[in-house]
Backbone bond lengths (Angstrom), bond angles and torsions (degrees), N, CA, C in turn:
res aa  C-N    CA-C-N  psi(-1)  N-CA   C-N-CA  omega(-1)  CA-C   N-CA-C  phi
1 X - - - 1.465 - - 1.520 110.81 -
2 X 1.315 117.43 -31.58 1.457 121.21 -178.62 1.512 111.52 -63.33
3 X 1.347 116.89 -42.67 1.466 119.44 -178.65 1.515 111.27 -65.82
4 X 1.330 117.43 -36.49 1.448 120.18 178.89 1.516 110.80 -64.09
5 X 1.345 116.47 -41.39 1.447 119.81 178.85 1.518 110.51 -63.29
6 X 1.313 116.46 -39.51 1.454 119.90 -179.06 1.521 111.07 -61.67
7 X 1.323 117.12 -41.54 1.449 121.00 -176.94 1.519 112.59 -79.42
8 X 1.325 117.89 -37.06 1.466 121.22 -174.89 1.522 113.84 -90.56
9 X 1.320 117.70 -11.01 1.460 119.99 -170.11 1.516 113.87 -65.50
10 X 1.336 118.10 -20.02 1.463 121.14 -179.62 1.533 112.70 -89.54
11 X 1.331 116.63 -2.42 1.463 119.81 -177.48 1.524 109.69 -85.04
12 X 1.326 116.22 124.27 1.457 121.50 176.48 1.530 109.83 -90.11
13 X 1.299 115.65 130.49 1.461 120.51 171.13 1.530 106.44 -94.60
14 X 1.330 116.35 115.30 1.460 121.45 -176.14 1.527 109.29 -110.24
15 X 1.321 115.90 123.67 1.467 122.03 176.91 1.522 108.06 -110.15
16 X 1.325 116.63 121.15 1.462 121.19 -179.73 1.535 109.65 -92.24
17 X 1.328 115.20 115.57 1.465 123.48 177.53 1.533 113.37 49.96
18 X 1.336 117.92 51.92 1.470 118.47 177.04 1.529 110.38 -65.36
19 X 1.327 116.70 140.03 1.469 121.15 -176.26 1.521 113.06 -111.94
20 X 1.336 117.44 -15.91 1.457 120.45 -174.56 1.517 112.78 -103.47
21 X 1.315 116.90 118.07 1.466 120.54 179.62 1.524 111.47 -65.43
22 X 1.328 116.83 -35.39 1.463 120.36 177.64 1.525 110.42 -65.23
23 X 1.323 116.43 -39.66 1.462 120.47 177.56 1.518 111.46 -62.33
24 X 1.324 116.64 -48.25 1.463 120.71 -177.53 1.523 110.62 -61.79
25 X 1.326 117.20 -41.66 1.464 120.25 178.04 1.515 112.02 -64.78
26 X 1.335 116.63 -42.26 1.473 120.75 178.71 1.519 111.29 -64.40
27 X 1.319 116.96 -36.45 1.466 121.14 179.66 1.528 110.40 -66.39
28 X 1.326 116.66 -40.58 1.467 119.50 177.19 1.529 110.35 -59.96
29 X 1.320 116.20 -42.05 1.465 120.15 -179.28 1.521 111.50 -63.27
30 X 1.343 117.11 -47.16 1.463 119.47 -177.39 1.528 110.92 -69.54
31 X 1.318 117.20 -31.20 1.468 119.13 175.56 1.529 110.36 -59.97
32 X 1.328 116.15 -45.03 1.469 119.51 179.23 1.522 110.93 -66.66
33 X 1.325 117.22 -35.89 1.469 120.98 176.70 1.522 112.00 -54.19
34 X 1.330 116.47 -37.63 1.460 120.55 -172.82 1.528 113.79 -113.49
35 X 1.326 116.96 18.77 1.458 120.48 169.40 1.510 116.12 82.87
36 X 1.332 119.00 19.15 1.458 121.71 175.05 1.526 109.03 -105.38
37 X 1.316 116.76 146.81 1.463 118.66 -175.44 1.525 114.16 -137.52
38 X 1.324 117.67 -9.23 1.464 121.50 -172.18 1.527 110.21 -98.96
39 X 1.340 116.28 98.18 1.460 122.33 -178.61 1.525 109.11 -107.08
40 X 1.334 116.21 129.38 1.464 121.40 178.13 1.525 108.30 -124.45
41 X 1.310 115.78 130.24 1.453 122.09 -179.67 1.522 109.16 -111.92
42 X 1.327 116.38 121.88 1.455 122.18 179.49 1.526 108.66 -95.26
43 X 1.331 116.19 112.90 1.466 122.18 178.65 1.531 111.67 45.61
44 X 1.324 118.03 58.36 1.475 120.08 -176.10 1.527 111.89 -61.81
45 X 1.333 114.90 145.14 1.456 121.55 179.84 1.529 111.27 -104.22
46 X 1.332 115.77 17.66 1.463 120.79 178.71 1.520 109.10 -147.95
47 X 1.313 116.14 170.27 1.468 122.33 -179.57 1.519 108.97 -94.04
48 X 1.324 116.40 112.15 1.470 120.51 -177.76 1.525 111.73 -67.92
49 X 1.331 117.63 -18.48 1.461 121.11 -177.67 1.526 112.21 -106.92
50 X 1.321 116.54 19.67 1.463 119.96 177.47 1.531 110.07 -69.42
51 X 1.315 115.40 165.57 1.465 120.11 178.82 1.522 110.99 -57.91
52 X 1.351 116.20 -43.00 1.463 120.57 -177.80 1.532 111.44 -64.02
53 X 1.339 116.41 -43.69 1.462 120.28 -179.03 1.520 110.86 -65.10
54 X 1.320 116.58 -45.99 1.464 120.55 -179.05 1.522 111.28 -66.13
55 X 1.326 117.05 -34.44 1.464 120.30 178.17 1.521 110.83 -65.50
56 X 1.328 117.43 -42.02 1.465 120.80 -179.97 1.523 111.65 -70.68
57 X 1.328 117.42 -29.61 1.467 120.93 -179.57 1.523 112.00 -70.36
58 X 1.331 118.24 -24.83 1.465 124.77 -179.49 1.540 109.91 54.27
59 X 1.324 118.27 -105.40 1.470 120.77 -176.74 1.530 112.67 -95.74
60 X 1.309 117.13 17.19 1.472 120.66 179.21 1.530 110.89 -115.57
61 X 1.318 116.19 28.87 1.469 120.13 -177.82 1.519 112.23 -60.32
62 X 1.354 116.40 -31.67 1.468 118.58 -178.24 1.521 112.04 -65.14
63 X 1.337 117.04 -27.12 1.470 119.11 177.86 1.524 109.89 -67.45
64 X 1.336 116.72 -39.06 1.462 120.16 176.57 1.523 110.67 -68.58
65 X 1.307 116.50 -42.68 1.476 120.54 -178.82 1.524 111.85 -64.60
66 X 1.330 116.30 -35.07 1.468 120.54 -178.03 1.524 113.28 -92.46
67 X 1.330 117.51 0.29 1.459 120.33 -179.11 1.530 110.49 -59.51
68 X 1.322 115.49 140.37 1.464 121.71 179.84 1.523 108.88 -92.99
69 X 1.323 116.47 132.32 1.461 122.28 179.03 1.526 108.50 -106.04
70 X 1.322 117.00 126.05 1.462 121.79 178.39 1.529 109.06 -132.26
71 X 1.333 115.52 165.72 1.458 120.22 -177.61 1.523 113.34 -88.46
72 X 1.333 116.83 -31.27 1.462 119.92 -173.46 1.517 111.11 -134.41
73 X 1.325 115.67 160.37 1.462 121.04 177.80 1.531 112.41 -64.25
74 X 1.337 120.21 -42.65 1.474 118.74 176.70 1.528 112.91 -55.77
75 X 1.343 117.53 -36.46 1.469 119.82 176.32 1.528 110.47 -63.18
76 X 1.314 116.29 -41.29 1.465 120.63 -179.12 1.523 111.65 -64.66
77 X 1.319 117.27 -28.74 1.464 122.36 -176.33 1.526 113.00 -89.64
78 X 1.317 117.59 2.27 1.460 120.59 -179.32 1.530 111.07 -54.20
79 X 1.323 116.30 126.45 1.460 121.61 178.39 1.511 114.99 87.58
80 X 1.332 118.23 -13.40 1.470 120.94 -178.18 1.526 110.83 -77.29
81 X 1.314 116.52 140.62 1.463 121.07 176.61 1.525 111.77 -97.40
82 X 1.318 117.39 -24.22 1.455 121.40 -178.01 1.521 109.29 -139.14
83 X 1.338 115.40 143.41 1.461 119.21 -179.94 1.519 110.13 -144.61
84 X 1.318 115.34 134.62 1.460 122.32 175.71 1.524 107.67 -119.70
85 X 1.318 116.30 132.84 1.461 121.65 175.87 1.520 109.83 -104.91
86 X 1.307 116.17 142.87 1.458 121.13 177.63 1.523 108.91 -95.48
87 X 1.318 116.22 138.87 1.454 122.37 -178.39 1.526 109.04 -117.19
88 X 1.324 116.07 125.58 1.454 120.15 179.22 1.510 112.41 -116.03
89 X 1.310 116.38 20.41 1.462 120.49 -179.02 1.519 108.40 -146.62
90 X 1.329 116.48 176.57 1.457 120.47 177.33 1.521 109.27 -63.68
91 X 1.319 115.91 138.29 1.464 121.27 -178.65 1.519 107.92 -128.39
92 X 1.327 115.60 126.18 1.462 120.14 -176.06 1.523 112.31 -111.24
93 X 1.332 117.51 13.02 1.455 120.84 -179.22 1.522 112.29 -80.03
94 X 1.339 115.23 -168.21 1.464 120.76 -173.25 1.524 113.66 -93.78
95 X 1.332 117.82 -20.21 1.459 118.62 -179.77 1.527 110.40 -71.25
96 X 1.329 117.89 137.41 1.469 119.39 178.47 1.525 110.87 -71.95
97 X 1.324 116.13 146.92 1.460 120.76 174.38 1.523 108.54 -89.14
98 X 1.329 115.99 130.82 1.458 120.72 -176.94 1.519 110.98 -118.43
99 X 1.308 114.99 154.05 1.450 122.09 171.36 1.527 108.80 -72.19
100 X 1.347 119.41 139.34 1.469 120.26 179.56 1.526 113.38 -51.78
101 X 1.300 117.65 -38.60 1.470 121.24 -177.83 1.522 111.71 -64.79
102 X 1.334 116.62 -27.89 1.461 120.20 179.55 1.526 111.96 -87.95
103 X 1.338 116.92 -32.02 1.468 120.78 -175.29 1.517 113.47 -87.34
104 X 1.330 118.14 -32.39 1.461 120.27 -172.14 1.530 115.52 -66.89
105 X 1.341 119.93 -28.22 1.472 117.55 174.46 1.527 112.47 -56.37
106 X 1.314 116.87 -35.04 1.471 120.88 177.13 1.528 110.61 -64.87
107 X 1.330 117.20 -37.11 1.462 121.03 179.61 1.524 111.45 -69.09
108 X 1.332 116.19 -28.83 1.470 121.36 -177.93 1.522 113.25 -91.90
109 X 1.321 117.79 -2.64 1.465 121.01 -170.91 1.523 113.66 -69.15
110 X 1.335 117.54 -20.15 1.464 121.15 176.40 1.531 108.28 -120.98
111 X 1.339 117.94 75.51 1.468 121.17 -171.19 1.524 114.81 -62.91
112 X 1.335 117.79 -19.73 1.462 120.02 -179.68 1.520 112.34 -90.13
113 X 1.328 117.43 -4.94 1.470 121.45 -177.43 1.524 109.85 -107.42
114 X 1.331 118.09 141.37 1.466 120.20 176.76 1.533 111.00 -64.89
115 X 1.306 116.10 133.72 1.464 122.11 175.79 1.528 107.89 -131.81
116 X 1.328 116.60 171.80 1.462 118.60 -173.22 1.518 112.34 -139.06
117 X 1.317 114.43 145.65 1.455 122.90 172.80 1.532 106.13 -122.48
118 X 1.325 116.62 116.27 1.465 122.66 -169.62 1.522 110.55 -104.04
119 X 1.337 115.44 132.63 1.464 121.71 176.77 1.523 109.21 -121.86
120 X 1.335 116.01 140.07 1.461 121.12 -177.18 1.514 113.38 -89.52
121 X 1.291 114.83 -172.25 1.464 123.02 -178.67 1.530 111.07 -66.10
122 X 1.321 115.75 151.75 1.458 119.65 -179.15 1.522 112.41 -60.12
123 X 1.340 117.06 -37.46 1.465 119.20 -172.29 1.528 114.36 -94.84
124 X 1.346 118.41 -25.29 1.470 118.75 -175.36 1.515 114.51 -143.75
125 X 1.292 117.86 13.97 1.460 120.61 173.12 1.516 114.02 64.73
126 X 1.322 115.75 -142.89 1.460 123.22 -178.36 1.519 110.78 -103.56
127 X 1.326 116.69 148.54 1.454 120.19 173.73 1.530 109.23 -76.31
128 X 1.325 117.14 164.65 1.464 120.82 177.68 1.523 111.17 -60.73
129 X 1.334 116.51 -37.67 1.457 119.67 178.75 1.523 111.13 -63.86
130 X 1.326 116.79 -40.20 1.461 120.45 179.20 1.522 110.92 -68.17
131 X 1.325 116.81 -37.46 1.461 120.51 177.97 1.520 111.26 -60.31
132 X 1.339 116.39 -33.41 1.467 120.53 -177.60 1.525 113.57 -63.88
133 X 1.325 117.70 -18.27 1.463 120.07 178.98 1.529 111.93 -78.64
134 X 1.313 117.63 -12.55 1.467 121.48 -179.49 1.519 110.26 -94.33
135 X 1.327 115.57 150.26 1.465 120.83 177.22 1.517 112.47 -93.28
136 X 1.329 116.15 -21.56 1.458 120.92 178.02 1.522 108.85 -139.30
137 X 1.336 115.84 156.23 1.454 122.07 176.81 1.518 109.53 -123.62
138 X 1.325 115.92 138.93 1.463 119.55 175.76 1.524 109.87 -122.04
139 X 1.320 114.08 148.19 1.452 122.24 176.62 1.522 107.75 -132.39
140 X 1.320 116.48 127.10 1.458 120.81 -179.69 1.527 108.62 -82.78
141 X 1.323 117.87 115.50 1.474 119.85 -179.16 1.529 111.12 -62.29
142 X 1.319 116.11 129.57 1.460 121.92 -179.61 1.528 109.63 -135.94
143 X 1.292 116.20 173.80 1.453 122.16 177.25 1.532 109.26 -62.97
144 X 1.336 118.43 121.36 1.473 120.80 -179.37 1.527 113.53 -56.37
145 X 1.333 116.94 -25.08 1.460 119.68 -179.55 1.526 112.15 -72.25
146 X 1.349 116.25 -22.67 1.473 120.04 177.51 1.528 107.65 -153.09
147 X 1.338 117.47 77.51 1.465 121.37 -171.76 1.518 114.96 -79.73
148 X 1.329 118.74 -17.53 1.462 121.51 -172.80 1.529 111.37 -71.11
149 X 1.346 115.27 130.81 1.455 121.45 178.15 1.521 110.77 -110.95
150 X 1.314 116.82 142.41 1.461 121.75 170.14 1.521 109.03 -62.58
151 X 1.333 117.17 144.30 1.462 121.48 -177.20 1.527 112.04 -56.10
152 X 1.324 117.27 -48.78 1.464 120.13 -178.86 1.526 111.24 -63.02
153 X 1.325 117.06 -35.36 1.464 120.61 177.49 1.519 110.75 -65.34
154 X 1.336 116.86 -43.36 1.462 121.09 179.28 1.525 110.96 -61.80
155 X 1.328 116.59 -43.25 1.470 120.07 177.95 1.525 110.14 -63.84
156 X 1.313 117.15 -39.84 1.474 121.16 -179.92 1.522 111.24 -60.95
157 X 1.331 116.34 -45.65 1.470 120.17 179.83 1.521 110.33 -61.77
158 X 1.316 116.48 -43.61 1.471 120.38 -178.59 1.522 111.45 -66.56
159 X 1.335 117.17 -41.81 1.473 119.72 178.34 1.521 111.10 -63.16
160 X 1.321 116.53 -39.13 1.468 120.21 177.54 1.528 110.62 -62.67
161 X 1.335 116.52 -47.09 1.463 120.10 -179.81 1.525 110.88 -60.95
162 X 1.318 116.87 -40.96 1.466 120.38 178.34 1.531 110.60 -62.24
163 X 1.313 116.76 -42.56 1.466 119.85 -178.40 1.528 111.68 -66.09
164 X 1.340 116.54 -34.41 1.462 119.85 179.40 1.531 111.64 -70.97
165 X 1.321 115.86 -33.22 1.466 120.41 -179.14 1.525 112.70 -82.76
166 X 1.323 116.15 -23.26 1.460 120.26 -170.34 1.520 113.64 -59.33
167 X 1.309 116.84 -41.01 1.467 120.07 -174.72 1.524 111.86 -60.81
168 X 1.324 117.28 -33.07 1.465 120.66 -179.34 1.513 112.40 -62.87
169 X 1.328 116.89 -29.84 1.454 120.05 -175.05 1.528 112.47 -85.51
170 X 1.322 116.73 -7.11 1.461 119.40 176.15 1.521 110.26 -72.89
171 X 1.337 116.24 -38.75 1.459 120.39 -176.13 1.526 112.98 -93.62
172 X 1.318 117.80 -20.69 1.460 119.83 -178.78 1.526 110.68 -72.78
173 X 1.311 116.31 140.77 1.461 122.12 179.66 1.527 111.08 -117.56
174 X 1.320 115.75 29.27 1.455 120.04 -178.72 1.525 109.89 -64.25
175 X 1.347 118.52 124.26 1.456 119.88 -179.73 1.532 110.60 -67.93
176 X 1.327 115.77 142.81 1.451 120.80 178.13 1.519 109.54 -126.48
177 X 1.304 115.96 155.24 1.447 120.69 178.24 1.524 110.06 -83.88
178 X 1.327 115.49 160.48 1.450 121.26 179.68 1.529 108.61 -83.59
179 X 1.322 116.41 85.63 1.456 121.13 -177.75 1.519 110.71 -65.49
180 X 1.326 116.98 136.97 1.458 121.50 -179.17 1.529 110.40 -69.88
181 X 1.342 118.28 138.40 1.466 120.04 174.99 1.522 110.57 -59.43
182 X 1.325 115.99 148.29 1.456 120.48 -176.35 1.521 112.37 -62.73
183 X 1.349 117.23 -33.18 1.459 119.01 179.34 1.522 111.89 -76.23
184 X 1.328 117.42 -9.43 1.466 121.19 171.22 1.524 110.51 -84.43
185 X 1.325 116.20 -34.44 1.462 120.85 -179.21 1.527 111.43 -76.74
186 X 1.332 117.21 -33.99 1.466 120.82 -174.24 1.532 113.05 -57.14
187 X 1.360 121.00 -44.03 1.474 119.50 177.45 1.526 112.54 -60.32
188 X 1.347 116.56 -31.46 1.464 119.20 177.27 1.524 110.40 -63.67
189 X 1.336 117.38 -42.96 1.459 120.13 178.62 1.533 110.81 -60.17
190 X 1.334 116.47 -41.39 1.463 120.01 -179.61 1.525 110.74 -65.06
191 X 1.341 116.75 -42.42 1.465 120.74 179.77 1.525 110.96 -67.78
192 X 1.334 116.51 -38.91 1.464 120.64 178.80 1.522 110.42 -63.84
193 X 1.320 116.73 -44.56 1.462 120.21 179.86 1.530 110.99 -62.08
194 X 1.332 117.42 -43.39 1.465 120.96 179.39 1.522 111.09 -61.55
195 X 1.336 116.23 -42.11 1.458 120.22 -179.78 1.529 110.93 -65.86
196 X 1.321 117.24 -46.14 1.462 120.84 -177.75 1.525 112.17 -67.03
197 X 1.334 116.61 -29.94 1.464 120.02 173.71 1.526 110.19 -69.87
198 X 1.338 115.51 -40.65 1.465 120.48 -177.03 1.527 112.09 -64.68
199 X 1.332 116.93 -35.39 1.471 119.28 -177.02 1.527 112.05 -93.41
200 X 1.334 117.01 0.44 1.455 120.36 176.41 1.506 115.65 85.07
201 X 1.326 117.44 8.07 1.464 119.30 176.29 1.517 110.47 -72.19
202 X 1.344 116.03 -36.71 1.457 121.49 175.30 1.522 109.52 -107.33
203 X 1.340 115.32 151.94 1.451 121.65 172.71 1.536 107.63 -116.68
204 X 1.325 117.11 145.12 1.475 119.30 -175.42 1.523 114.34 -51.50
205 X 1.338 117.66 -38.11 1.460 119.41 -175.09 1.534 113.36 -77.53
206 X 1.336 117.67 -13.84 1.474 120.11 178.12 1.522 112.66 -119.55
207 X 1.327 117.18 2.85 1.472 120.53 -174.26 1.532 112.16 -59.67
208 X 1.332 117.06 -42.71 1.471 120.11 -176.46 1.523 111.86 -60.81
209 X 1.344 116.74 -45.67 1.466 119.54 -177.84 1.524 111.43 -69.70
210 X 1.344 117.65 -36.52 1.463 120.14 178.87 1.522 111.10 -69.98
211 X 1.329 116.53 -39.95 1.460 119.65 179.10 1.528 111.17 -67.06
212 X 1.320 117.06 -29.08 1.462 120.32 175.95 1.522 110.34 -60.42
213 X 1.328 116.98 -38.34 1.463 121.03 178.63 1.531 110.69 -67.52
214 X 1.341 116.78 -39.40 1.465 119.73 176.88 1.528 110.61 -63.16
215 X 1.327 116.59 -41.18 1.467 120.27 178.68 1.529 110.37 -60.13
216 X 1.316 116.97 -45.04 1.461 120.35 179.88 1.531 110.64 -62.22
217 X 1.322 116.04 -40.47 1.464 120.32 179.35 1.524 111.09 -61.09
218 X 1.329 116.21 -49.95 1.470 119.92 -178.22 1.527 111.86 -69.81
219 X 1.340 117.71 -32.75 1.462 119.70 177.06 1.524 111.13 -61.65
220 X 1.337 116.40 -37.87 1.465 119.34 178.05 1.525 111.53 -67.23
221 X 1.333 116.83 -26.49 1.461 120.84 -177.79 1.523 112.64 -80.93
222 X 1.356 118.59 -17.07 1.470 122.34 -178.42 1.534 110.27 51.08
223 X 1.311 115.96 63.12 1.463 121.86 -175.49 1.521 112.39 -56.74
224 X 1.323 115.07 140.54 1.456 121.84 172.61 1.532 109.26 -89.86
225 X 1.324 116.25 160.59 1.463 120.91 -177.16 1.521 111.54 -58.54
226 X 1.326 116.89 -41.19 1.465 119.67 -179.85 1.521 111.74 -66.69
227 X 1.339 116.27 -31.85 1.461 120.08 179.00 1.526 111.11 -71.24
228 X 1.350 116.30 -37.86 1.456 119.58 176.44 1.527 110.24 -63.42
229 X 1.337 116.21 -41.51 1.468 120.15 178.17 1.528 110.68 -61.92
230 X 1.328 116.93 -39.00 1.460 120.94 178.59 1.527 111.07 -64.56
231 X 1.339 116.61 -43.82 1.461 121.09 -179.92 1.524 111.10 -65.07
232 X 1.333 116.95 -40.84 1.459 119.92 178.92 1.525 111.15 -67.08
233 X 1.325 115.31 -36.65 1.460 119.34 176.42 1.520 111.74 -63.89
234 X 1.327 115.97 -38.77 1.460 121.02 178.68 1.532 110.40 -63.64
235 X 1.335 116.76 -41.74 1.458 120.08 178.80 1.523 111.15 -63.62
236 X 1.335 116.41 -42.54 1.468 119.99 179.28 1.523 111.12 -62.08
237 X 1.334 116.48 -37.98 1.462 119.61 179.07 1.525 111.25 -68.40
238 X 1.325 117.04 -39.12 1.459 120.61 177.16 1.531 110.26 -64.24
239 X 1.343 116.45 -42.63 1.456 119.90 178.42 1.532 110.85 -62.39
240 X 1.337 116.17 -40.56 1.468 120.13 178.01 1.523 110.46 -63.60
241 X 1.322 117.26 -41.73 1.463 121.10 -179.21 1.533 110.90 -64.10
242 X 1.346 116.06 -39.80 1.464 119.88 179.27 1.526 110.22 -65.01
243 X 1.332 115.83 -45.72 1.459 120.03 179.68 1.524 111.27 -63.45
244 X 1.331 116.61 -41.18 1.459 120.99 -179.95 1.525 110.55 -65.28
245 X 1.314 117.22 -40.75 1.466 122.29 178.60 1.526 110.45 -63.99
246 X 1.331 116.04 -43.76 1.459 119.75 179.80 1.532 111.43 -64.56
247 X 1.346 115.71 -36.96 1.469 119.66 178.99 1.520 110.25 -64.87
248 X 1.343 117.09 -40.91 1.453 120.75 179.29 1.537 111.10 -65.51
249 X 1.343 115.34 -40.27 1.472 119.22 178.52 1.518 111.75 -63.33
250 X 1.333 115.72 -42.62 1.448 120.84 -177.38 1.531 111.55 -68.14
251 X 1.341 115.79 -29.44 1.458 119.32 179.57 1.522 112.71 -82.19
252 X 1.346 116.53 -7.96 1.457 121.00 179.05 1.497 114.91 82.44
253 X 1.350 117.73 10.61 1.474 120.97 -179.54 1.522 110.78 -85.84
């Protein structure tokens, strides 16, 4: 059990706008069962410290008490280098849907770095914008006749799968790259979008869908921190060149 805790302890379980106190309490309990302790609630719609939540948590009350409350998903992902979102509905985007058993080794590949597993709302999951913050998507295979899973059940299955995979990464010495934290990459996306709008490559009414494709491209590349710095530097130089050119034009030179 000790090795599993060592490998899984950096994984954040992120719940976006959870509404059920019983669900939140049950999730805290199953997290402790499988050696996870970092619970983040994004704009929760229930009281994590209610009688019902604490009763369901049983001996995992400290996970509820120590849970971090944030307003947005980007805040919850601060410091994370890798993030997987769970999908409980039909998804028509470009990212492939993976089985947890196939996707989670990637989440565990940097055990010393914070990573995240994101779960959506009980009734409608994650928005497309929220999905874009993840680099991978997982879908838990279920009976097609009744595919919908309770939130706490979905978290339980994922925590179990993580615990089963964790031991393998204790002995493996596979070298990994220094993946850039997601909150380091996000400013680059904002700067890139502003630049592409300024030069007319993007149009306001299609910018979101085009930027989604750029996000998918860079997510596949697993950018390193130094590479993000290089890309941001390139954008700043392009912006300087545009401003310098415009100044020369305006001066008549």
